[in-house]
C-alpha positions as a Markdown table, in Angstrom:
| # | Residue | x | y | z |
|---|---|---|---|---|
| 1 | Met | -112.2 | 186.9 | -38.1 |
| 2 | Leu | -110.1 | 186.1 | -35.0 |
| 3 | Thr | -106.9 | 184.1 | -35.9 |
| 4 | Leu | -104.0 | 182.8 | -33.8 |
| 5 | Pro | -101.2 | 185.4 | -33.8 |
| 6 | Pro | -97.4 | 184.5 | -33.4 |
| 7 | Leu | -96.5 | 183.2 | -30.0 |
| 8 | Ser | -93.6 | 184.6 | -27.9 |
| 9 | Leu | -92.3 | 183.7 | -24.4 |
| 10 | Tyr | -91.3 | 186.2 | -21.8 |
| 11 | Ile | -89.1 | 184.8 | -18.9 |
| 12 | His | -88.5 | 186.9 | -15.8 |
| 13 | Ile | -85.5 | 186.5 | -13.6 |
| 14 | Pro | -86.1 | 188.9 | -10.7 |
| 15 | Trp | -82.7 | 189.3 | -9.1 |
| 16 | Cys | -80.1 | 192.1 | -9.5 |
| 17 | Val | -77.0 | 193.2 | -7.6 |
| 18 | Arg | -78.9 | 196.1 | -6.2 |
| 19 | Lys | -82.1 | 198.1 | -6.9 |
| 20 | Cys | -81.6 | 201.2 | -9.1 |
| 21 | Pro | -83.5 | 204.3 | -7.7 |
| 22 | Tyr | -85.5 | 204.7 | -10.9 |
| 23 | Cys | -86.6 | 201.1 | -11.4 |
| 24 | Asp | -90.2 | 200.1 | -10.9 |
| 25 | Phe | -89.8 | 196.6 | -12.4 |
| 26 | Asn | -90.3 | 193.5 | -10.2 |
| 27 | Ser | -86.6 | 193.1 | -9.1 |
| 28 | His | -85.0 | 192.1 | -5.9 |
| 29 | Ala | -81.4 | 192.8 | -4.6 |
| 30 | Gln | -79.3 | 189.7 | -4.6 |
| 31 | Gln | -78.7 | 188.5 | -0.9 |
| 32 | Gly | -76.2 | 185.5 | -0.8 |
| 33 | Glu | -76.1 | 182.8 | -3.4 |
| 34 | Leu | -79.0 | 182.7 | -6.0 |
| 35 | Pro | -81.2 | 179.7 | -6.2 |
| 36 | Gln | -80.4 | 179.1 | -9.9 |
| 37 | Gln | -81.2 | 175.5 | -10.3 |
| 38 | Gln | -84.3 | 175.7 | -8.2 |
| 39 | Tyr | -85.6 | 178.7 | -10.0 |
| 40 | Val | -85.0 | 177.2 | -13.5 |
| 41 | Asp | -86.9 | 174.1 | -12.3 |
| 42 | Ala | -89.8 | 176.4 | -11.2 |
| 43 | Leu | -89.8 | 178.3 | -14.5 |
| 44 | Leu | -90.1 | 174.9 | -16.4 |
| 45 | Ala | -92.9 | 173.8 | -14.2 |
| 46 | Asp | -94.6 | 177.2 | -14.7 |
| 47 | Leu | -94.3 | 176.7 | -18.5 |
| 48 | Thr | -95.6 | 173.2 | -18.4 |
| 49 | Ala | -98.8 | 174.5 | -16.7 |
| 50 | Asp | -99.2 | 177.0 | -19.6 |
| 51 | Leu | -98.8 | 174.5 | -22.4 |
| 52 | Pro | -102.6 | 174.4 | -23.2 |
| 53 | Tyr | -102.2 | 178.0 | -24.4 |
| 54 | Val | -99.7 | 177.0 | -27.1 |
| 55 | Gln | -102.3 | 175.6 | -29.5 |
| 56 | Gln | -99.8 | 173.8 | -31.9 |
| 57 | Arg | -97.8 | 176.9 | -32.4 |
| 58 | Ser | -94.0 | 177.3 | -32.5 |
| 59 | Leu | -92.2 | 180.0 | -30.5 |
| 60 | His | -91.6 | 183.1 | -32.6 |
| 61 | Ser | -89.3 | 184.7 | -30.0 |
| 62 | Ile | -88.1 | 184.4 | -26.3 |
| 63 | Phe | -87.0 | 187.3 | -24.1 |
| 64 | Ile | -85.3 | 186.7 | -20.9 |
| 65 | Gly | -85.7 | 189.9 | -18.7 |
| 66 | Gly | -85.3 | 191.0 | -15.2 |
| 67 | Gly | -83.8 | 191.9 | -12.8 |
| 68 | Thr | -80.5 | 191.0 | -14.4 |
| 69 | Pro | -80.5 | 187.6 | -16.1 |
| 70 | Ser | -76.8 | 187.7 | -16.6 |
| 71 | Leu | -76.4 | 187.0 | -12.9 |
| 72 | Phe | -77.3 | 183.4 | -13.8 |
| 73 | Asp | -74.6 | 181.0 | -15.1 |
| 74 | Ala | -74.6 | 180.2 | -18.9 |
| 75 | Ser | -75.1 | 176.6 | -17.9 |
| 76 | Gln | -78.4 | 177.4 | -16.2 |
| 77 | Ile | -79.5 | 179.5 | -19.2 |
| 78 | Ala | -78.7 | 176.6 | -21.5 |
| 79 | Arg | -80.7 | 174.2 | -19.3 |
| 80 | Leu | -83.6 | 176.6 | -19.3 |
| 81 | Leu | -83.7 | 177.0 | -23.0 |
| 82 | Gln | -83.3 | 173.3 | -23.6 |
| 83 | Gly | -86.2 | 172.7 | -21.3 |
| 84 | Val | -88.4 | 175.3 | -23.2 |
| 85 | Arg | -87.5 | 173.7 | -26.5 |
| 86 | Gln | -88.5 | 170.3 | -25.2 |
| 87 | Arg | -91.9 | 171.6 | -24.4 |
| 88 | Ile | -92.6 | 174.0 | -27.3 |
| 89 | Pro | -91.0 | 173.8 | -30.8 |
| 90 | Phe | -88.8 | 176.7 | -31.9 |
| 91 | Ser | -89.4 | 178.5 | -35.3 |
| 92 | Asp | -86.3 | 178.1 | -37.6 |
| 93 | Asp | -85.4 | 181.8 | -37.2 |
| 94 | Ile | -86.3 | 182.2 | -33.5 |
| 95 | Glu | -85.0 | 185.4 | -31.8 |
| 96 | Ile | -83.8 | 184.7 | -28.2 |
| 97 | Thr | -82.9 | 187.9 | -26.3 |
| 98 | Met | -81.3 | 188.1 | -22.9 |
| 99 | Glu | -80.9 | 191.3 | -20.8 |
| 100 | Ala | -77.5 | 191.9 | -19.4 |
| 101 | Asn | -75.7 | 194.6 | -17.4 |
| 102 | Pro | -72.0 | 195.5 | -18.0 |
| 103 | Gly | -71.2 | 195.0 | -14.3 |
| 104 | Thr | -72.8 | 191.5 | -13.9 |
| 105 | Leu | -70.7 | 189.2 | -16.0 |
| 106 | Glu | -68.8 | 187.6 | -13.2 |
| 107 | His | -69.9 | 184.1 | -14.1 |
| 108 | Asp | -69.5 | 183.8 | -17.9 |
| 109 | Asp | -68.7 | 185.9 | -20.9 |
| 110 | Phe | -71.0 | 186.7 | -23.8 |
| 111 | Ala | -69.7 | 183.9 | -25.9 |
| 112 | Ala | -70.9 | 181.4 | -23.3 |
| 113 | Tyr | -74.4 | 182.8 | -23.4 |
| 114 | Arg | -74.5 | 182.6 | -27.2 |
| 115 | Lys | -73.4 | 178.9 | -26.9 |
| 116 | Ala | -76.3 | 178.4 | -24.4 |
| 117 | Gly | -78.7 | 179.5 | -27.1 |
| 118 | Val | -79.0 | 183.2 | -26.8 |
| 119 | Thr | -79.1 | 184.9 | -30.2 |
| 120 | Arg | -79.5 | 188.6 | -29.1 |
| 121 | Val | -78.4 | 190.5 | -26.0 |
| 122 | Ser | -79.9 | 193.7 | -24.7 |
| 123 | Met | -77.4 | 195.6 | -22.5 |
| 124 | Gly | -78.4 | 198.2 | -20.0 |
| 125 | Val | -75.9 | 201.0 | -20.4 |
| 126 | Gln | -78.2 | 204.0 | -19.7 |
| 127 | Ser | -75.3 | 206.5 | -20.1 |
| 128 | Phe | -71.6 | 206.8 | -20.7 |
| 129 | Ala | -71.2 | 209.7 | -18.3 |
| 130 | Thr | -69.7 | 208.7 | -15.0 |
| 131 | Asp | -71.7 | 211.3 | -13.0 |
| 132 | Lys | -74.9 | 210.2 | -14.5 |
| 133 | Leu | -74.2 | 206.5 | -13.9 |
| 134 | Asn | -73.6 | 207.4 | -10.2 |
| 135 | Ile | -76.9 | 209.3 | -10.0 |
| 136 | Leu | -78.7 | 206.3 | -11.6 |
| 137 | Gly | -77.2 | 203.9 | -9.1 |
| 138 | Arg | -75.5 | 201.8 | -11.8 |
| 139 | Ile | -72.8 | 199.4 | -10.8 |
| 140 | His | -70.7 | 199.9 | -13.9 |
| 141 | Gly | -68.5 | 202.7 | -15.2 |
| 142 | Ser | -68.3 | 204.2 | -18.6 |
| 143 | Asp | -65.2 | 202.2 | -19.6 |
| 144 | Glu | -66.7 | 199.0 | -18.4 |
| 145 | Ala | -69.8 | 199.6 | -20.6 |
| 146 | Lys | -67.7 | 200.3 | -23.7 |
| 147 | Lys | -65.6 | 197.1 | -23.0 |
| 148 | Ala | -68.8 | 195.1 | -22.7 |
| 149 | Ala | -70.3 | 196.5 | -25.9 |
| 150 | Lys | -67.2 | 195.7 | -27.8 |
| 151 | Ala | -67.2 | 192.2 | -26.4 |
| 152 | Leu | -70.8 | 191.8 | -27.7 |
| 153 | Ala | -69.9 | 192.9 | -31.1 |
| 154 | Ser | -67.1 | 190.2 | -31.3 |
| 155 | Ala | -69.1 | 187.4 | -29.7 |
| 156 | Gly | -71.0 | 186.4 | -32.8 |
| 157 | Tyr | -74.5 | 187.4 | -32.0 |
| 158 | Gln | -77.1 | 188.0 | -34.7 |
| 159 | Ser | -77.9 | 191.4 | -33.1 |
| 160 | Phe | -77.5 | 193.3 | -29.9 |
| 161 | Asn | -79.1 | 196.3 | -28.4 |
| 162 | Leu | -77.8 | 199.1 | -26.1 |
| 163 | Asp | -80.2 | 200.8 | -23.7 |
| 164 | Leu | -79.7 | 204.6 | -23.2 |
| 165 | Met | -81.7 | 207.0 | -21.1 |
| 166 | His | -82.1 | 210.7 | -21.7 |
| 167 | Gly | -83.6 | 213.6 | -19.7 |
| 168 | Leu | -81.3 | 212.6 | -16.9 |
| 169 | Pro | -80.7 | 214.8 | -13.8 |
| 170 | Gly | -78.5 | 217.8 | -14.8 |
| 171 | Gln | -78.2 | 216.5 | -18.3 |
| 172 | Asp | -78.0 | 219.1 | -21.1 |
| 173 | Leu | -78.4 | 218.7 | -24.8 |
| 174 | Gln | -74.7 | 218.2 | -25.6 |
| 175 | Gln | -74.4 | 215.5 | -22.9 |
| 176 | Ala | -77.4 | 213.6 | -24.3 |
| 177 | Leu | -76.1 | 213.7 | -27.8 |
| 178 | Ser | -72.6 | 212.7 | -26.5 |
| 179 | Asp | -74.2 | 209.4 | -25.2 |
| 180 | Ile | -75.7 | 208.8 | -28.6 |
| 181 | Glu | -72.3 | 209.4 | -30.4 |
| 182 | Thr | -70.6 | 207.1 | -28.0 |
| 183 | Ala | -73.1 | 204.4 | -28.4 |
| 184 | Ala | -73.2 | 204.6 | -32.2 |
| 185 | Ala | -69.4 | 204.4 | -32.4 |
| 186 | Leu | -69.8 | 200.9 | -30.8 |
| 187 | Asn | -71.9 | 200.0 | -33.9 |
| 188 | Pro | -75.0 | 198.3 | -32.2 |
| 189 | Pro | -77.6 | 197.2 | -34.7 |
| 190 | His | -80.3 | 198.3 | -32.3 |
| 191 | Leu | -80.6 | 201.2 | -29.8 |
| 192 | Ser | -83.3 | 201.8 | -27.2 |
| 193 | Trp | -83.3 | 205.5 | -26.3 |
| 194 | Tyr | -86.0 | 206.6 | -23.8 |
| 195 | Gln | -86.7 | 209.3 | -21.4 |
| 196 | Leu | -86.2 | 208.8 | -17.7 |
| 197 | Thr | -89.5 | 209.0 | -15.9 |
| 198 | Ile | -90.3 | 209.1 | -12.2 |
| 199 | Glu | -92.4 | 206.1 | -11.3 |
| 200 | Pro | -94.3 | 205.4 | -8.1 |
| 201 | Asn | -92.7 | 203.0 | -5.6 |
| 202 | Thr | -89.2 | 204.0 | -6.5 |
| 203 | Leu | -86.5 | 205.8 | -4.5 |
| 204 | Phe | -86.6 | 208.7 | -7.1 |
| 205 | His | -90.3 | 209.0 | -6.4 |
| 206 | Ser | -89.7 | 209.6 | -2.7 |
| 207 | Arg | -86.6 | 211.7 | -3.3 |
| 208 | Pro | -87.1 | 213.3 | -6.7 |
| 209 | Pro | -84.0 | 214.5 | -8.5 |
| 210 | Gln | -84.0 | 217.8 | -10.5 |
| 211 | Leu | -84.8 | 216.9 | -14.1 |
| 212 | Pro | -84.4 | 219.1 | -17.2 |
| 213 | Asp | -87.4 | 221.3 | -17.8 |
| 214 | Asp | -89.9 | 220.6 | -20.6 |
| 215 | Glu | -88.3 | 222.8 | -23.1 |
| 216 | Ala | -84.8 | 221.2 | -22.6 |
| 217 | Leu | -86.5 | 217.7 | -22.7 |
| 218 | Trp | -88.2 | 218.5 | -26.1 |
| 219 | Gln | -84.9 | 219.9 | -27.5 |
| 220 | Ile | -83.0 | 216.8 | -26.4 |
| 221 | Tyr | -85.7 | 214.5 | -27.9 |
| 222 | Arg | -86.0 | 216.2 | -31.3 |
| 223 | Ser | -82.2 | 216.6 | -31.7 |
| 224 | Gly | -81.6 | 213.0 | -30.7 |
| 225 | Gln | -84.2 | 211.7 | -33.1 |
| 226 | Gln | -82.5 | 213.7 | -35.9 |
| 227 | Arg | -79.0 | 212.5 | -35.0 |
| 228 | Leu | -80.0 | 208.8 | -34.7 |
| 229 | Ala | -81.6 | 209.1 | -38.2 |
| 230 | Glu | -78.3 | 210.6 | -39.6 |
| 231 | Leu | -76.5 | 207.7 | -38.0 |
| 232 | Gly | -78.7 | 205.1 | -39.9 |
| 233 | Tyr | -81.1 | 204.2 | -37.1 |
| 234 | Arg | -84.7 | 204.1 | -38.1 |
| 235 | Gln | -87.2 | 204.8 | -35.3 |
| 236 | Tyr | -89.8 | 202.0 | -35.5 |
| 237 | Glu | -91.2 | 202.3 | -32.1 |
| 238 | Ile | -91.6 | 205.3 | -29.5 |
| 239 | Ser | -88.2 | 204.5 | -28.0 |
| 240 | Ala | -86.7 | 202.0 | -30.3 |
| 241 | Tyr | -84.3 | 202.6 | -33.2 |
| 242 | Ala | -82.7 | 200.0 | -35.5 |
| 243 | Lys | -80.5 | 199.5 | -38.5 |
| 244 | Pro | -82.4 | 197.9 | -41.4 |
| 245 | Asp | -83.6 | 194.3 | -40.6 |
| 246 | Phe | -82.6 | 194.6 | -36.9 |
| 247 | Glu | -85.8 | 195.5 | -35.2 |
| 248 | Cys | -86.6 | 193.6 | -32.1 |
| 249 | Arg | -89.0 | 190.8 | -33.2 |
| 250 | His | -90.1 | 190.0 | -29.6 |
| 251 | Asn | -91.1 | 193.6 | -28.8 |
| 252 | Arg | -92.9 | 194.0 | -32.2 |
| 253 | Asn | -95.0 | 191.1 | -31.3 |
| 254 | Tyr | -96.1 | 192.8 | -28.1 |
| 255 | Trp | -97.0 | 196.0 | -30.0 |
| 256 | Glu | -98.8 | 194.2 | -32.8 |
| 257 | Phe | -101.0 | 192.5 | -30.2 |
| 258 | Gly | -99.5 | 189.1 | -30.7 |
| 259 | Asp | -99.6 | 186.4 | -28.0 |
| 260 | Tyr | -97.0 | 185.8 | -25.3 |
| 261 | Leu | -96.6 | 183.4 | -22.5 |
| 262 | Gly | -95.1 | 184.9 | -19.3 |
| 263 | Ile | -93.3 | 182.8 | -16.8 |
| 264 | Gly | -91.3 | 183.7 | -13.7 |
| 265 | Cys | -92.0 | 186.1 | -10.8 |
| 266 | Gly | -94.6 | 188.7 | -11.7 |
| 267 | Ala | -94.5 | 187.8 | -15.4 |
| 268 | His | -97.5 | 188.8 | -17.6 |
| 269 | Gly | -98.9 | 186.9 | -20.5 |
| 270 | Lys | -101.5 | 187.6 | -23.2 |
| 271 | Ile | -103.3 | 184.7 | -24.9 |
| 272 | Thr | -105.8 | 184.0 | -27.6 |
| 273 | Leu | -108.0 | 180.9 | -27.3 |
| 274 | Leu | -109.3 | 180.3 | -30.7 |
| 275 | Pro | -112.0 | 177.7 | -30.0 |
| 276 | Gln | -113.5 | 179.8 | -27.3 |
| 277 | Gln | -112.9 | 183.1 | -29.3 |
| 278 | Gln | -111.5 | 184.5 | -26.0 |
| 279 | Leu | -108.6 | 186.8 | -25.3 |
| 280 | Phe | -107.2 | 187.1 | -21.7 |
| 281 | Arg | -104.1 | 188.0 | -19.7 |
| 282 | Thr | -102.2 | 186.1 | -17.1 |
| 283 | Val | -100.2 | 187.4 | -14.2 |
| 284 | Lys | -97.7 | 185.1 | -12.2 |
| 285 | Val | -96.9 | 185.3 | -8.4 |
| 286 | Lys | -94.7 | 188.2 | -7.9 |
| 287 | His | -92.4 | 187.3 | -5.0 |
| 288 | Pro | -89.6 | 184.7 | -5.3 |
| 289 | Lys | -90.5 | 183.1 | -2.0 |
| 290 | Gly | -94.0 | 182.2 | -3.1 |
| 291 | Tyr | -93.0 | 181.4 | -6.6 |
| 292 | Leu | -90.3 | 179.0 | -5.5 |
| 293 | Ala | -92.9 | 177.3 | -3.3 |
| 294 | Gly | -94.7 | 176.2 | -6.3 |
| 295 | Asn | -97.4 | 179.0 | -6.5 |
| 296 | Tyr | -97.1 | 180.2 | -10.1 |
| 297 | Leu | -100.4 | 181.6 | -11.4 |
| 298 | Tyr | -101.7 | 184.8 | -9.5 |
| 299 | Glu | -104.6 | 185.8 | -11.7 |
| 300 | Val | -106.2 | 185.4 | -15.1 |
| 301 | Asn | -108.1 | 188.4 | -16.5 |
| 302 | Asp | -110.5 | 188.2 | -19.5 |
| 303 | Ile | -110.2 | 191.1 | -22.0 |
| 304 | Ala | -113.8 | 192.2 | -22.5 |
| 305 | Thr | -115.0 | 192.6 | -26.1 |
| 306 | Asp | -115.8 | 196.3 | -25.4 |
| 307 | Asp | -112.3 | 196.9 | -24.2 |
| 308 | Leu | -110.6 | 195.2 | -27.2 |
| 309 | Pro | -110.4 | 198.3 | -29.5 |
| 310 | Leu | -108.6 | 200.3 | -26.8 |
| 311 | Glu | -106.4 | 197.4 | -25.7 |
| 312 | Tyr | -105.3 | 196.9 | -29.2 |
| 313 | Leu | -104.6 | 200.5 | -30.0 |
| 314 | Met | -102.7 | 201.1 | -26.7 |
| 315 | Asn | -100.2 | 198.6 | -28.0 |
| 316 | Arg | -100.3 | 199.2 | -31.7 |
| 317 | Leu | -99.9 | 203.0 | -31.5 |
| 318 | Arg | -96.4 | 202.6 | -30.1 |
| 319 | Leu | -95.2 | 201.6 | -33.5 |
| 320 | Met | -94.3 | 204.2 | -36.1 |
| 321 | Val | -95.9 | 202.3 | -39.1 |
| 322 | Pro | -99.5 | 202.3 | -40.4 |
| 323 | Ile | -102.1 | 200.0 | -38.8 |
| 324 | Pro | -103.5 | 197.5 | -41.3 |
| 325 | Lys | -107.3 | 197.2 | -40.9 |
| 326 | Ala | -107.0 | 193.4 | -41.5 |
| 327 | Glu | -104.6 | 193.1 | -38.6 |
| 328 | Phe | -107.1 | 194.7 | -36.3 |
| 329 | Glu | -109.7 | 192.2 | -37.4 |
| 330 | Ser | -107.5 | 189.2 | -37.1 |
| 331 | Arg | -106.1 | 190.1 | -33.7 |
| 332 | Thr | -109.4 | 191.1 | -32.0 |
| 333 | Gly | -112.0 | 189.3 | -34.0 |
| 334 | Leu | -113.9 | 192.5 | -34.5 |
| 335 | Ala | -114.9 | 194.5 | -37.6 |
| 336 | Ala | -112.5 | 197.3 | -38.4 |
| 337 | Ser | -115.5 | 199.6 | -38.9 |
| 338 | Leu | -115.8 | 199.7 | -35.2 |
| 339 | Leu | -112.9 | 202.1 | -35.1 |
| 340 | Asp | -114.3 | 204.4 | -37.8 |
| 341 | Glu | -115.9 | 207.0 | -35.6 |
| 342 | Gly | -112.9 | 207.3 | -33.2 |
| 343 | Met | -110.5 | 207.5 | -36.1 |
| 344 | Gln | -112.7 | 210.2 | -37.9 |
| 345 | Arg | -112.4 | 212.4 | -34.8 |
| 346 | Gly | -108.6 | 211.8 | -34.9 |
| 347 | Ile | -108.6 | 212.8 | -38.6 |
| 348 | Asp | -110.6 | 216.0 | -37.7 |
| 349 | Lys | -107.9 | 216.8 | -35.2 |
| 350 | Gly | -105.1 | 216.2 | -37.6 |
| 351 | Leu | -103.9 | 213.1 | -35.8 |
| 352 | Val | -104.7 | 210.4 | -38.3 |
| 353 | Ile | -104.6 | 209.9 | -42.1 |
| 354 | Thr | -106.9 | 207.1 | -43.4 |
| 355 | His | -106.1 | 204.8 | -46.3 |
| 356 | Pro | -108.3 | 202.2 | -48.0 |
| 357 | Asp | -106.6 | 199.3 | -46.0 |
| 358 | Ser | -105.0 | 201.1 | -43.1 |
| 359 | Trp | -104.8 | 204.0 | -40.7 |
| 360 | Glu | -101.7 | 206.1 | -40.2 |
| 361 | Leu | -100.7 | 208.6 | -37.5 |
| 362 | Thr | -99.6 | 211.9 | -38.7 |
| 363 | Glu | -96.4 | 213.5 | -37.1 |
| 364 | Lys | -98.7 | 215.3 | -34.8 |
| 365 | Gly | -100.5 | 212.1 | -34.0 |
| 366 | His | -97.3 | 210.5 | -32.8 |
| 367 | Phe | -96.9 | 213.2 | -30.2 |
| 368 | Phe | -100.5 | 213.1 | -29.1 |
| 369 | Val | -101.2 | 209.4 | -28.9 |
| 370 | Asn | -103.0 | 209.8 | -25.6 |
| 371 | Glu | -105.4 | 212.3 | -27.0 |
| 372 | Leu | -106.3 | 209.9 | -29.8 |
| 373 | Leu | -106.7 | 207.0 | -27.4 |
| 374 | Gly | -109.1 | 209.2 | -25.5 |
| 375 | Glu | -111.5 | 208.8 | -28.5 |
| 376 | Phe | -111.8 | 205.1 | -27.8 |
| 377 | Cys | -112.3 | 205.2 | -24.0 |
């Protein structure tokens, strides 16, 4: 039976100092003074229009992403979060994450953002090697990243995350492991460690750098996984590792097919309407000019019943834990038996183990997720 899942909120702030050559996110290089007050006003108006989707729920988590949200003053982040709370109640243990870059803290320090209401920071380090930072177009240096991470640790946050990339141009195994060692020495409760991929509509796509070959990438990945485990970081998602009790609640809600409102330029949302037994996705206007003119909603797309099994699994298979059959039923409104044939083909290929109340990927299954998803297309 379909039930209302936890509700999260994603807030997109699209500006950054400059566009990184690998980035395919909706971000725009800062040109002159940012329209901070006007944009916060627009975000709150956008949220007000989405309030019918709340359905008497409190907010489970908030994630302020970008772009580079730390380009906004702490006073504007405070005003934004106060405005959100006036519209939707917060759960008692709400997680409020804000993305930040080490080179964009000109306005306020981390303590000021914590006072504004942020409980968790996700900082984009990517690498601690100067040559790799230069290739990636980052505006910070290695020492600046270390200093910012130490400031995070002393600022009183409930948790913080460091983003790292691997498989960088010219990177060998020892350099990749060195980044892990340097990051771990800063004692973040959470690490994101993901492979650089070349995406369309990026500078790297038009001018591809020389990346490590497949064998080197595999060696980096398996050795990095092992080292992170030795350091006490449990892999709970394809590219996310955490100390006990420090998983990102917001991202888990995505992968568990929870609901989330999306406000801001190009933000996406996924909503369950219980009375109508309907699931749909929202997309907001992408460009700041149109968004600031008061045009918020770009499109609404129903999730067809026939597409629900694949939609659910495309999210849920990112997690490294078993899939409860009851969760599939409550998040989709469909019988778990609809997955039996596809899962049996996965079992025959050694990708899945079945239990009375759940399905679980094998080690092989985690490396061949797309093959399993193909059984449900």
